[in-house]
C-alpha positions, 0 to 999 in steps of 0.5 A, a space after each residue: 234232265 240227263 237220262 230222261 226224256 221230257 214232255 215233247 210237243 215236237 213229237 206231237 207236232 210232227 208225229 213220232 217220225 224222225 226228221 233229219 235235223 233240228 236247229 236250235 237257236 237262241 235268241 235275246 233281244 234280236 228284233 232286228 236280226 230275226 227277219 234276215 236270220 229266219 230267211 237265211 235259215 229257210 234258204 240254206 236247209 231247203 231240201 233237208 227234212 228239218 225243224 226250226 226251234 227258236 228259243 226266245 230267252 226272255 227278250 224285252 223288245 219285239 224278238 217274239 213278235 218278229 219270230 212269230 211273224 216271220 215263222 213258217 210251217 218248219 218253225 216253233 218259237 219256244 218263249 220264256 217267261 223271263 231270261 235264264 241264261 244261253 244255257 237254259 235256252 239251249 237245254 229247252 231247245 234240245 229237250 224239244 228237238 225230234 231230229 236225228 241230228 241237232 244243230 246249235 246256233 246263236 241268233 245274232 247272224 255272226 254264224 251262217 246257216 249256209 254252213 250247216 249242210 256242209 257239217 251235217 253231211 260230214 257227220 253223216 258220211 263220217 260218222 261223227 258224233 259231234 262236228 264242231 265249227 271254228 271261226 276261221 276268221 273271226 270278226 270280233 274286237 281282238 281286246 275284249 273278245 278274241 284276247 279272252 276267247 284265246 285265253 279261255 280256250 287255252 285254259 280249257 284245252 290244257 286242263 279238260 285235255 279236250 282238244 278243240 281249237 274254238 270252244 266259243 263258236 256255237 254253230 255245232 252239229 250232234 247226234 241227238 242222243 249225244 245232245 240230249 244226254 249232256 245235261 246242260 245246267 247253269 252256264 256250261 255252254 261254254 263246255 258243251 264239247 267237254 260234256 259231249 266227250 263225257 258221253 263218249 262223243 267222237 268229235 271233229 272240227 271244220 272252219 266256218 264263216 263268221 259275220 260281224 255283229 250288224 244288228 243289236 249289241 253283244 251280250 258278252 264282256 270281259 267279265 265272262 272270262 272270270 265266269 269261264 274260270 269259275 265253271 272250268 272248276 266245276 266242269 274238272 269236277 264233273 269230268 274226273 270226280 262226279 262219280 267218285 267225289 271222296 277221291 277228291 275230298 278224301 285224298 285231299 283230307 288225308 294229305 292235310 290231316 297227316 301233314 298237320 299230325 307230323 307238325 303236331 308230333 314235331 311240336 310235342 317232341 319240342 314240348 318235351 324237350 322243354 321248349 316253349 312252343 306256344 304262340 309259334 305260327 306252326 302251331 296254328 298251321 298243324 291245328 288248321 291242317 288237322 281239322 281242315 283234313 277232317 272236315 274235307 274227309 267228312 265233305 267227300 263222305 257226304 258227297 258220296 251219299 249225295 251222288 248216291 242218292 241222285 242216281 238211286 232215288 230217281 233210278 237214273 244210270 251211271 251210264 248211257 247205253 248208245 245201242 242194243 244189237 240182237 244177234 240173229 
């Protein structure tokens, strides 16, 4: 949960010493990809102090068996009792990570683990909080994958003002304190860069390799475009009004209320002048605007109370302190 550190099996397994890297890979019905995936990870990360956290999101095939079979001393497998979705799987993996840097990656072998050392080195050398991958030569179908992705990327960039080229690439490197304070819920994995930006993260992008899917089937389709649009509305609210919802609901509510009042004053003048106003559509519009405005203002006040209860009842803070420096 945001602002809190959950029970972490990794700290018991590895002690309190920090590993350099935690690689979180989410998998769902990827039995044929597990062996080549793990072999590629072990080869790519040789010489790096790391842990591999493989999160099985309720697979119904032999993904769990294959994961256990080919795991080595670096690997832990988190097994869900059912399918919760990619965001929840990522959140679980990040919660259990103990590395100084956390890397996320899909388990379908379209991302290439050999890019991780380069991305990690860039994060360390240039002190980036997030290094995001860009699929420069994307190996997906144009109509079902590339076109919806381009539209979603354009929409997210221009509404959130977080300017990344590729929001759909899951291969990213994060400083641990950024990843573990993002607060992943629902299906917000598409908006991880926006959540990271809200934590004050400095981000950059690098081109990474992208391979066509060889085994298994894609879990994405055209319907995800509509999910992205719905989540984008929520993301914009989080980005701009999470700690001050009255500014959104109150502003719209007051505007609606006063426009409704002006319409009703106009109709009152006409009535006094002897005109028949009953049955006019504008009368209904005026009433709806007044009542809707009052309802929105009330919603804003209730939302403010909920936000304050959320933070204060659990002793949560509305800020995150990255570092405390003690002068000598």
